[in-house]
C-alpha atoms as an extended CHARMM CRD file, in Angstrom:
* protein
*
       233  EXT
         1         1  MET       CA             38.2320000000       -3.2110000000       -5.0970000000  PROA      1               0.0000000000
         2         2  SER       CA             38.6370000000       -5.4900000000       -2.0580000000  PROA      2               0.0000000000
         3         3  SER       CA             37.6170000000       -9.1210000000       -2.0220000000  PROA      3               0.0000000000
         4         4  LYS       CA             34.9270000000       -8.1260000000        0.4790000000  PROA      4               0.0000000000
         5         5  GLY       CA             33.3470000000       -5.8680000000       -2.1060000000  PROA      5               0.0000000000
         6         6  GLN       CA             33.4370000000       -8.6470000000       -4.6630000000  PROA      6               0.0000000000
         7         7  ARG       CA             31.6120000000      -11.0140000000       -2.3270000000  PROA      7               0.0000000000
         8         8  GLU       CA             28.6930000000       -8.5900000000       -2.2190000000  PROA      8               0.0000000000
         9         9  GLY       CA             27.8400000000       -9.6880000000       -5.7260000000  PROA      9               0.0000000000
        10        10  GLN       CA             27.7340000000      -13.5000000000       -5.6970000000  PROA      10              0.0000000000
        11        11  ARG       CA             27.2870000000      -15.5790000000       -8.7940000000  PROA      11              0.0000000000
        12        12  GLU       CA             24.0940000000      -17.6250000000       -8.9380000000  PROA      12              0.0000000000
        13        13  GLY       CA             24.6750000000      -19.6300000000      -11.9590000000  PROA      13              0.0000000000
        14        14  GLY       CA             14.4150000000       13.7030000000      -34.1760000000  PROA      14              0.0000000000
        15        15  SER       CA             11.1010000000       14.7490000000      -33.4960000000  PROA      15              0.0000000000
        16        16  ARG       CA             10.2290000000       18.3910000000      -32.8590000000  PROA      16              0.0000000000
        17        17  ALA       CA              9.9180000000       19.5590000000      -29.2620000000  PROA      17              0.0000000000
        18        18  PRO       CA              6.3040000000       20.0550000000      -28.1130000000  PROA      18              0.0000000000
        19        19  ARG       CA              4.9410000000       23.5870000000      -27.6700000000  PROA      19              0.0000000000
        20        20  TRP       CA              2.9960000000       24.1800000000      -24.4530000000  PROA      20              0.0000000000
        21        21  PRO       CA              0.2780000000       26.8060000000      -24.0970000000  PROA      21              0.0000000000
        22        22  ARG       CA              1.3320000000       29.7430000000      -21.9550000000  PROA      22              0.0000000000
        23        23  ARG       CA             -1.0880000000       28.7890000000      -19.1740000000  PROA      23              0.0000000000
        24        24  ALA       CA              0.1510000000       25.1950000000      -19.1120000000  PROA      24              0.0000000000
        25        25  PHE       CA              3.7590000000       26.3550000000      -19.0240000000  PROA      25              0.0000000000
        26        26  LEU       CA              3.0360000000       28.6750000000      -16.1030000000  PROA      26              0.0000000000
        27        27  ARG       CA              1.3170000000       25.7880000000      -14.3100000000  PROA      27              0.0000000000
        28        28  GLY       CA              4.4700000000       23.7610000000      -14.7630000000  PROA      28              0.0000000000
        29        29  LEU       CA              6.6220000000       26.5400000000      -13.3220000000  PROA      29              0.0000000000
        30        30  ALA       CA              4.3020000000       26.7220000000      -10.3430000000  PROA      30              0.0000000000
        31        31  ILE       CA              4.7710000000       23.0010000000       -9.7610000000  PROA      31              0.0000000000
        32        32  VAL       CA              8.5220000000       23.4580000000       -9.6510000000  PROA      32              0.0000000000
        33        33  ALA       CA              8.2780000000       26.4540000000       -7.3100000000  PROA      33              0.0000000000
        34        34  VAL       CA              5.9810000000       24.7030000000       -4.8440000000  PROA      34              0.0000000000
        35        35  SER       CA              8.0210000000       21.4980000000       -4.9300000000  PROA      35              0.0000000000
        36        36  ALA       CA             11.4440000000       23.1520000000       -4.5790000000  PROA      36              0.0000000000
        37        37  PRO       CA             11.9030000000       21.9700000000       -0.9600000000  PROA      37              0.0000000000
        38        38  LEU       CA             11.3230000000       18.4140000000       -2.1670000000  PROA      38              0.0000000000
        39        39  ILE       CA             14.2980000000       18.2130000000       -4.5340000000  PROA      39              0.0000000000
        40        40  ALA       CA             15.5350000000       14.6550000000       -4.3540000000  PROA      40              0.0000000000
        41        41  ALA       CA             18.8130000000       13.8400000000       -2.7330000000  PROA      41              0.0000000000
        42        42  ALA       CA             21.3980000000       11.7630000000       -4.5450000000  PROA      42              0.0000000000
        43        43  PRO       CA             20.3880000000        8.0830000000       -4.5090000000  PROA      43              0.0000000000
        44        44  GLU       CA             23.7610000000        7.2280000000       -2.9440000000  PROA      44              0.0000000000
        45        45  ALA       CA             22.8120000000        9.3220000000        0.1100000000  PROA      45              0.0000000000
        46        46  LEU       CA             19.9080000000        7.0160000000        1.0630000000  PROA      46              0.0000000000
        47        47  PRO       CA             20.2770000000        4.9220000000        4.2410000000  PROA      47              0.0000000000
        48        48  LYS       CA             22.1150000000        1.6960000000        3.4740000000  PROA      48              0.0000000000
        49        49  ARG       CA             20.5580000000       -1.6780000000        4.1860000000  PROA      49              0.0000000000
        50        50  ASN       CA             22.1870000000       -5.0450000000        3.7200000000  PROA      50              0.0000000000
        51        51  ALA       CA             20.7530000000       -7.1140000000        0.9140000000  PROA      51              0.0000000000
        52        52  LYS       CA             21.8330000000      -10.2010000000       -0.9900000000  PROA      52              0.0000000000
        53        53  VAL       CA             22.7680000000       -9.4450000000       -4.5720000000  PROA      53              0.0000000000
        54        54  THR       CA             23.2320000000      -12.3700000000       -6.9450000000  PROA      54              0.0000000000
        55        55  TYR       CA             23.4210000000      -12.8190000000      -10.6920000000  PROA      55              0.0000000000
        56        56  ASN       CA             23.3260000000      -15.4500000000      -13.3820000000  PROA      56              0.0000000000
        57        57  SER       CA             23.9640000000      -15.3620000000      -17.1190000000  PROA      57              0.0000000000
        58        58  ALA       CA             20.8010000000      -13.3350000000      -17.7610000000  PROA      58              0.0000000000
        59        59  GLN       CA             19.7040000000      -11.3460000000      -14.7030000000  PROA      59              0.0000000000
        60        60  VAL       CA             20.7720000000       -9.5220000000      -11.5710000000  PROA      60              0.0000000000
        61        61  LYS       CA             18.6730000000      -10.3310000000       -8.5230000000  PROA      61              0.0000000000
        62        62  VAL       CA             18.3550000000       -8.7360000000       -5.0940000000  PROA      62              0.0000000000
        63        63  ALA       CA             16.8210000000      -10.0510000000       -1.8790000000  PROA      63              0.0000000000
        64        64  PHE       CA             15.8600000000       -7.5280000000        0.8130000000  PROA      64              0.0000000000
        65        65  LYS       CA             13.5760000000       -7.0500000000        3.8110000000  PROA      65              0.0000000000
        66        66  ALA       CA             11.1600000000       -4.1930000000        4.4370000000  PROA      66              0.0000000000
        67        67  SER       CA              9.6210000000       -5.5390000000        7.6320000000  PROA      67              0.0000000000
        68        68  GLU       CA              8.8370000000       -2.0500000000        8.9250000000  PROA      68              0.0000000000
        69        69  LEU       CA              6.0760000000       -1.7160000000        6.3260000000  PROA      69              0.0000000000
        70        70  LEU       CA              3.7940000000       -4.2210000000        8.0440000000  PROA      70              0.0000000000
        71        71  ARG       CA              4.5130000000       -5.3610000000       11.6080000000  PROA      71              0.0000000000
        72        72  GLU       CA              2.3180000000       -7.5340000000       13.7870000000  PROA      72              0.0000000000
        73        73  SER       CA              3.0450000000       -5.1000000000       16.6240000000  PROA      73              0.0000000000
        74        74  ASP       CA              1.2360000000       -2.3740000000       14.6440000000  PROA      74              0.0000000000
        75        75  LYS       CA             -2.2390000000       -2.7790000000       16.1050000000  PROA      75              0.0000000000
        76        76  GLN       CA             -3.9510000000       -0.4450000000       13.6700000000  PROA      76              0.0000000000
        77        77  ALA       CA             -2.4140000000       -2.1980000000       10.6460000000  PROA      77              0.0000000000
        78        78  MET       CA             -3.3980000000       -5.6210000000       12.0120000000  PROA      78              0.0000000000
        79        79  LYS       CA             -6.9450000000       -4.4390000000       12.7290000000  PROA      79              0.0000000000
        80        80  SER       CA             -7.2500000000       -3.2780000000        9.1360000000  PROA      80              0.0000000000
        81        81  LEU       CA             -5.8310000000       -6.5620000000        7.8380000000  PROA      81              0.0000000000
        82        82  GLU       CA             -8.1580000000       -8.7180000000        9.9570000000  PROA      82              0.0000000000
        83        83  SER       CA            -11.1730000000       -6.7190000000        8.7750000000  PROA      83              0.0000000000
        84        84  GLY       CA            -10.8530000000       -8.3090000000        5.3390000000  PROA      84              0.0000000000
        85        85  TRP       CA             -9.7120000000       -5.1810000000        3.5100000000  PROA      85              0.0000000000
        86        86  ALA       CA             -6.6620000000       -5.6140000000        1.3040000000  PROA      86              0.0000000000
        87        87  THR       CA             -3.4240000000       -4.0640000000        2.5360000000  PROA      87              0.0000000000
        88        88  ARG       CA             -1.3320000000       -2.7850000000       -0.4120000000  PROA      88              0.0000000000
        89        89  LEU       CA              2.4490000000       -2.6950000000       -0.3130000000  PROA      89              0.0000000000
        90        90  VAL       CA              3.9340000000       -0.8340000000       -3.2780000000  PROA      90              0.0000000000
        91        91  TYR       CA              7.6410000000       -1.0620000000       -4.1160000000  PROA      91              0.0000000000
        92        92  SER       CA              9.5220000000        1.1510000000       -6.5820000000  PROA      92              0.0000000000
        93        93  ILE       CA             12.9740000000       -0.3160000000       -7.2580000000  PROA      93              0.0000000000
        94        94  ALA       CA             15.8360000000        1.1130000000       -9.3160000000  PROA      94              0.0000000000
        95        95  VAL       CA             19.4350000000        0.2110000000      -10.1720000000  PROA      95              0.0000000000
        96        96  PHE       CA             22.0930000000        2.9440000000      -10.2530000000  PROA      96              0.0000000000
        97        97  GLU       CA             25.7940000000        3.0890000000      -11.0180000000  PROA      97              0.0000000000
        98        98  LYS       CA             27.9020000000        4.6880000000       -8.2820000000  PROA      98              0.0000000000
        99        99  GLY       CA             29.2480000000        8.0350000000       -9.4280000000  PROA      99              0.0000000000
       100       100  GLY       CA             27.2130000000        7.8580000000      -12.6080000000  PROA      100             0.0000000000
       101       101  SER       CA             24.0940000000        9.6220000000      -13.8100000000  PROA      101             0.0000000000
       102       102  ARG       CA             21.0930000000       10.0450000000      -11.5220000000  PROA      102             0.0000000000
       103       103  ALA       CA             19.0760000000        8.2880000000      -14.1960000000  PROA      103             0.0000000000
       104       104  PRO       CA             18.5150000000        4.6380000000      -13.2110000000  PROA      104             0.0000000000
       105       105  LEU       CA             19.8330000000        1.8580000000      -15.4130000000  PROA      105             0.0000000000
       106       106  ALA       CA             16.7810000000       -0.2830000000      -14.6710000000  PROA      106             0.0000000000
       107       107  THR       CA             13.5070000000        0.1220000000      -12.7780000000  PROA      107             0.0000000000
       108       108  LEU       CA             10.8690000000       -2.2420000000      -11.4330000000  PROA      108             0.0000000000
       109       109  GLY       CA              7.4490000000       -1.6720000000       -9.8790000000  PROA      109             0.0000000000
       110       110  VAL       CA              5.9470000000       -4.3010000000       -7.5730000000  PROA      110             0.0000000000
       111       111  GLU       CA              2.5610000000       -4.3120000000       -5.8480000000  PROA      111             0.0000000000
       112       112  VAL       CA              1.7450000000       -6.8280000000       -3.1100000000  PROA      112             0.0000000000
       113       113  LYS       CA             -1.7290000000       -7.1930000000       -1.6210000000  PROA      113             0.0000000000
       114       114  VAL       CA             -2.2770000000       -9.0140000000        1.6650000000  PROA      114             0.0000000000
       115       115  GLN       CA             -5.8520000000       -9.9300000000        2.5610000000  PROA      115             0.0000000000
       116       116  TRP       CA             -7.6760000000      -12.1540000000        5.0440000000  PROA      116             0.0000000000
       117       117  ASP       CA            -10.0820000000      -14.5750000000        3.3630000000  PROA      117             0.0000000000
       118       118  PRO       CA            -12.8960000000      -15.3140000000        5.8510000000  PROA      118             0.0000000000
       119       119  TRP       CA            -14.3620000000      -18.0390000000        3.6400000000  PROA      119             0.0000000000
       120       120  ASN       CA            -11.2240000000      -20.1590000000        3.4310000000  PROA      120             0.0000000000
       121       121  ARG       CA             -9.8470000000      -18.9570000000        6.7810000000  PROA      121             0.0000000000
       122       122  ASP       CA             -6.4390000000      -18.0880000000        5.4090000000  PROA      122             0.0000000000
       123       123  TYR       CA             -4.4230000000      -15.1200000000        4.1210000000  PROA      123             0.0000000000
       124       124  MET       CA             -4.0050000000      -14.3090000000        0.4430000000  PROA      124             0.0000000000
       125       125  VAL       CA             -0.8300000000      -12.6760000000       -0.8560000000  PROA      125             0.0000000000
       126       126  GLN       CA             -1.1830000000      -11.3790000000       -4.4100000000  PROA      126             0.0000000000
       127       127  THR       CA              1.9610000000      -10.0990000000       -6.1660000000  PROA      127             0.0000000000
       128       128  ARG       CA              2.0190000000       -8.1080000000       -9.4020000000  PROA      128             0.0000000000
       129       129  PHE       CA              5.1740000000       -7.0890000000      -11.3180000000  PROA      129             0.0000000000
       130       130  GLY       CA              4.5040000000       -4.0760000000      -13.5240000000  PROA      130             0.0000000000
       131       131  GLY       CA              1.5900000000       -4.8060000000      -15.8350000000  PROA      131             0.0000000000
       132       132  ALA       CA              1.9430000000       -8.5960000000      -15.6360000000  PROA      132             0.0000000000
       133       133  GLN       CA             -0.7630000000      -10.8880000000      -14.3170000000  PROA      133             0.0000000000
       134       134  PRO       CA             -0.6410000000      -11.2380000000      -10.5160000000  PROA      134             0.0000000000
       135       135  THR       CA              0.3810000000      -14.4150000000       -8.7560000000  PROA      135             0.0000000000
       136       136  LEU       CA             -1.5090000000      -15.6610000000       -5.7120000000  PROA      136             0.0000000000
       137       137  ARG       CA             -0.2120000000      -17.5140000000       -2.6630000000  PROA      137             0.0000000000
       138       138  ARG       CA             -2.1330000000      -18.5640000000        0.4450000000  PROA      138             0.0000000000
       139       139  PHE       CA             -0.9030000000      -18.8500000000        4.0180000000  PROA      139             0.0000000000
       140       140  ALA       CA             -2.5750000000      -20.2950000000        7.0820000000  PROA      140             0.0000000000
       141       141  ALA       CA             -0.5280000000      -18.1110000000        9.4670000000  PROA      141             0.0000000000
       142       142  ARG       CA             -0.6580000000      -14.3220000000        9.4100000000  PROA      142             0.0000000000
       143       143  ALA       CA              3.0440000000      -14.0500000000       10.2050000000  PROA      143             0.0000000000
       144       144  ASP       CA              3.9150000000      -16.1300000000        7.1450000000  PROA      144             0.0000000000
       145       145  ALA       CA              1.7490000000      -13.9590000000        4.8960000000  PROA      145             0.0000000000
       146       146  ILE       CA              3.3790000000      -10.7800000000        6.2160000000  PROA      146             0.0000000000
       147       147  LYS       CA              6.8380000000      -12.2250000000        5.7030000000  PROA      147             0.0000000000
       148       148  ALA       CA              6.0000000000      -13.1670000000        2.1200000000  PROA      148             0.0000000000
       149       149  ALA       CA              4.8510000000       -9.5940000000        1.4660000000  PROA      149             0.0000000000
       150       150  THR       CA              7.8390000000       -7.8240000000        3.0490000000  PROA      150             0.0000000000
       151       151  HSD       CA             10.7790000000      -10.1750000000        2.3310000000  PROA      151             0.0000000000
       152       152  LEU       CA             11.2990000000      -10.0140000000       -1.4060000000  PROA      152             0.0000000000
       153       153  ARG       CA             13.7030000000      -11.6040000000       -3.8770000000  PROA      153             0.0000000000
       154       154  LEU       CA             13.4570000000      -10.0130000000       -7.3140000000  PROA      154             0.0000000000
       155       155  ALA       CA             15.1650000000       -9.8490000000      -10.6840000000  PROA      155             0.0000000000
       156       156  VAL       CA             15.9280000000       -6.1230000000      -10.9610000000  PROA      156             0.0000000000
       157       157  ALA       CA             18.0000000000       -5.8280000000      -14.1480000000  PROA      157             0.0000000000
       158       158  ASP       CA             19.2000000000       -7.6980000000      -17.1900000000  PROA      158             0.0000000000
       159       159  LEU       CA             22.8580000000       -8.5750000000      -16.8430000000  PROA      159             0.0000000000
       160       160  ALA       CA             23.4550000000       -7.0840000000      -20.2900000000  PROA      160             0.0000000000
       161       161  ALA       CA             22.4230000000       -3.6620000000      -18.9380000000  PROA      161             0.0000000000
       162       162  LEU       CA             25.4080000000       -3.5870000000      -16.5540000000  PROA      162             0.0000000000
       163       163  SER       CA             29.1130000000       -3.3790000000      -17.3160000000  PROA      163             0.0000000000
       164       164  ILE       CA             31.4860000000       -6.0820000000      -16.1090000000  PROA      164             0.0000000000
       165       165  GLY       CA             34.4800000000       -5.4030000000      -13.8770000000  PROA      165             0.0000000000
       166       166  GLU       CA             35.5610000000       -3.5290000000      -10.7540000000  PROA      166             0.0000000000
       167       167  ASP       CA             35.4440000000       -0.1400000000      -12.4890000000  PROA      167             0.0000000000
       168       168  HSD       CA             31.6360000000       -0.2810000000      -12.5760000000  PROA      168             0.0000000000
       169       169  VAL       CA             30.0090000000       -0.3860000000       -9.1420000000  PROA      169             0.0000000000
       170       170  TYR       CA             26.2510000000       -0.4640000000       -8.6300000000  PROA      170             0.0000000000
       171       171  PHE       CA             23.5600000000       -0.3040000000       -5.9620000000  PROA      171             0.0000000000
       172       172  VAL       CA             19.7930000000       -0.7970000000       -5.7890000000  PROA      172             0.0000000000
       173       173  THR       CA             17.3370000000        1.6950000000       -4.2720000000  PROA      173             0.0000000000
       174       174  VAL       CA             13.9570000000        0.7710000000       -2.8070000000  PROA      174             0.0000000000
       175       175  PHE       CA             11.0340000000        3.1270000000       -2.1540000000  PROA      175             0.0000000000
       176       176  ALA       CA              8.2700000000        1.2190000000       -0.3640000000  PROA      176             0.0000000000
       177       177  GLN       CA              4.8250000000        2.2830000000        0.8460000000  PROA      177             0.0000000000
       178       178  ARG       CA              1.8810000000        0.7640000000        2.6600000000  PROA      178             0.0000000000
       179       179  ASN       CA             -1.4960000000        1.8060000000        1.2980000000  PROA      179             0.0000000000
       180       180  PRO       CA             -0.3910000000        4.8470000000       -0.6970000000  PROA      180             0.0000000000
       181       181  ILE       CA             -3.1350000000        7.3260000000       -1.4450000000  PROA      181             0.0000000000
       182       182  GLU       CA             -3.9440000000        7.2390000000       -5.1420000000  PROA      182             0.0000000000
       183       183  ALA       CA             -4.6380000000       10.4130000000       -7.1010000000  PROA      183             0.0000000000
       184       184  ARG       CA             -8.2580000000       10.9440000000       -8.1070000000  PROA      184             0.0000000000
       185       185  SER       CA             -9.1670000000       10.2820000000      -11.6940000000  PROA      185             0.0000000000
       186       186  ALA       CA             -9.5070000000       13.3020000000      -13.9460000000  PROA      186             0.0000000000
       187       187  GLY       CA            -12.1070000000       11.5320000000      -16.0900000000  PROA      187             0.0000000000
       188       188  GLY       CA            -14.6770000000       14.2310000000      -15.4270000000  PROA      188             0.0000000000
       189       189  ALA       CA            -12.4680000000       17.0760000000      -16.6470000000  PROA      189             0.0000000000
       190       190  SER       CA            -13.3510000000       19.0590000000      -19.7320000000  PROA      190             0.0000000000
       191       191  ALA       CA            -11.8590000000       18.3200000000      -23.1350000000  PROA      191             0.0000000000
       192       192  SER       CA             -9.7120000000       21.4610000000      -22.9870000000  PROA      192             0.0000000000
       193       193  ALA       CA             -8.3690000000       20.4730000000      -19.5580000000  PROA      193             0.0000000000
       194       194  ARG       CA             -7.5160000000       17.0150000000      -20.8540000000  PROA      194             0.0000000000
       195       195  GLY       CA             -5.7160000000       18.6280000000      -23.7600000000  PROA      195             0.0000000000
       196       196  GLN       CA             -3.6680000000       20.7740000000      -21.4210000000  PROA      196             0.0000000000
       197       197  ASP       CA             -2.8180000000       17.7010000000      -19.3700000000  PROA      197             0.0000000000
       198       198  ARG       CA             -1.4760000000       16.0440000000      -22.5050000000  PROA      198             0.0000000000
       199       199  ASP       CA              0.5740000000       19.1350000000      -23.2690000000  PROA      199             0.0000000000
       200       200  LEU       CA              2.0110000000       18.9640000000      -19.7700000000  PROA      200             0.0000000000
       201       201  GLU       CA              2.8830000000       15.2890000000      -19.9540000000  PROA      201             0.0000000000
       202       202  VAL       CA              6.3800000000       15.7770000000      -21.3540000000  PROA      202             0.0000000000
       203       203  PHE       CA              7.0230000000       18.7300000000      -19.0620000000  PROA      203             0.0000000000
       204       204  SER       CA              5.8950000000       16.7080000000      -16.0390000000  PROA      204             0.0000000000
       205       205  ARG       CA              8.3200000000       13.9350000000      -16.9180000000  PROA      205             0.0000000000
       206       206  TRP       CA             11.1270000000       16.4790000000      -16.9500000000  PROA      206             0.0000000000
       207       207  VAL       CA             10.0390000000       17.8790000000      -13.5780000000  PROA      207             0.0000000000
       208       208  GLY       CA              9.8900000000       14.3500000000      -12.1970000000  PROA      208             0.0000000000
       209       209  MET       CA             13.5880000000       13.9170000000      -12.8630000000  PROA      209             0.0000000000
       210       210  PHE       CA             14.3750000000       16.6380000000      -10.3230000000  PROA      210             0.0000000000
       211       211  VAL       CA             11.4770000000       16.8010000000       -7.9110000000  PROA      211             0.0000000000
       212       212  ARG       CA             10.5110000000       14.2230000000       -5.3310000000  PROA      212             0.0000000000
       213       213  SER       CA              6.7490000000       14.4370000000       -5.0440000000  PROA      213             0.0000000000
       214       214  ARG       CA              5.6260000000       11.2040000000       -3.4360000000  PROA      214             0.0000000000
       215       215  PRO       CA              2.0510000000       10.2370000000       -2.5620000000  PROA      215             0.0000000000
       216       216  LYS       CA              1.1830000000        9.9890000000        1.1070000000  PROA      216             0.0000000000
       217       217  ALA       CA              0.9120000000        6.5610000000        2.6860000000  PROA      217             0.0000000000
       218       218  GLU       CA              0.2880000000        4.8910000000        6.0320000000  PROA      218             0.0000000000
       219       219  GLN       CA              3.9330000000        3.8130000000        6.1740000000  PROA      219             0.0000000000
       220       220  THR       CA              6.9080000000        4.7230000000        3.9960000000  PROA      220             0.0000000000
       221       221  SER       CA             10.4380000000        3.3460000000        3.7720000000  PROA      221             0.0000000000
       222       222  GLU       CA             13.3250000000        4.2730000000        1.4840000000  PROA      222             0.0000000000
       223       223  PHE       CA             16.8300000000        2.7970000000        1.3990000000  PROA      223             0.0000000000
       224       224  ARG       CA             19.5950000000        1.4860000000       -0.8230000000  PROA      224             0.0000000000
       225       225  THR       CA             21.6050000000       -1.7110000000       -0.8540000000  PROA      225             0.0000000000
       226       226  GLN       CA             25.3470000000       -2.0550000000       -0.3560000000  PROA      226             0.0000000000
       227       227  LEU       CA             27.5920000000       -1.5870000000       -3.3700000000  PROA      227             0.0000000000
       228       228  PHE       CA             28.3070000000       -4.4800000000       -5.7310000000  PROA      228             0.0000000000
       229       229  PHE       CA             29.9250000000       -5.1870000000       -9.0800000000  PROA      229             0.0000000000
       230       230  ILE       CA             29.8780000000       -8.0090000000      -11.5810000000  PROA      230             0.0000000000
       231       231  PRO       CA             33.2990000000       -9.7420000000      -11.5440000000  PROA      231             0.0000000000
       232       232  GLU       CA             35.0150000000      -10.7110000000      -14.7490000000  PROA      232             0.0000000000
       233       233  ASP       CA             35.0860000000      -14.4430000000      -15.3730000000  PROA      233             0.0000000000
C-alpha cells in the first residue's frame, strides 16, 4: 500500500436452535418479502467522507463531521431547538474490514441531545455512549453547541480487534439521524403476543443482517470514512 494510504491511519501514542410457531414463522417471511427492496448495499459502497483516523496502544479513534444533521440555516430545526425541546442526534457507527465479511468488527451507538435552557440562558449538549451515563456540556453560543453535537471524535474499536499490517485494510461507517421516530411500546400486548415476539427475536436478528429497515427521521445521513490500516512498528 502507498505511503499516502498509511498516513490515513496516524499513530496517536451448542445450544439447540429455537422452534418458531407456524404463525410467527410466516410473519417473519412476510417481513422479508415486504422489505426486499430495502436490502442493504455493501458498506464499501457508501459515499466516502474524509475523517481523521488515529490509534494508540489500546484503541482506534475516528473524528468526523455530520454538519448536515443540524444546520443553523435550517429554520424549522432552529425553531424547534429554540422552543426548548430537545433535539436528538443518533449515531450508529461500525468498523469493517475491506473485502471481508459484512459483519462489523466493532459497533458503537451514540446519542446526543441539544437543548436550550431558558433558565440559565445557554445550550445543553448531553452525550450518551451506549448504556453509559450521559455527559453534559454547556455552551453560551448556539453555533458552538451545534458544532459539539455534529463534530465527533470517538473511540470506535479496541486495537486488539484489528489485525496489524498492510494486508488488513479497514473503514468506518456512520449512520446518523436527527430526531428518529421511535417504535411504540408493545407493553399493552397480550401474553401470547409477547411470547410470539420472543420467538421471533432470533429470527429478527437474522433478518436484520440482510434487510435495511431504518426508522424515519427529520434528517438522515450515511457515509463511510477513507480506508486505513494499522502499520507494523
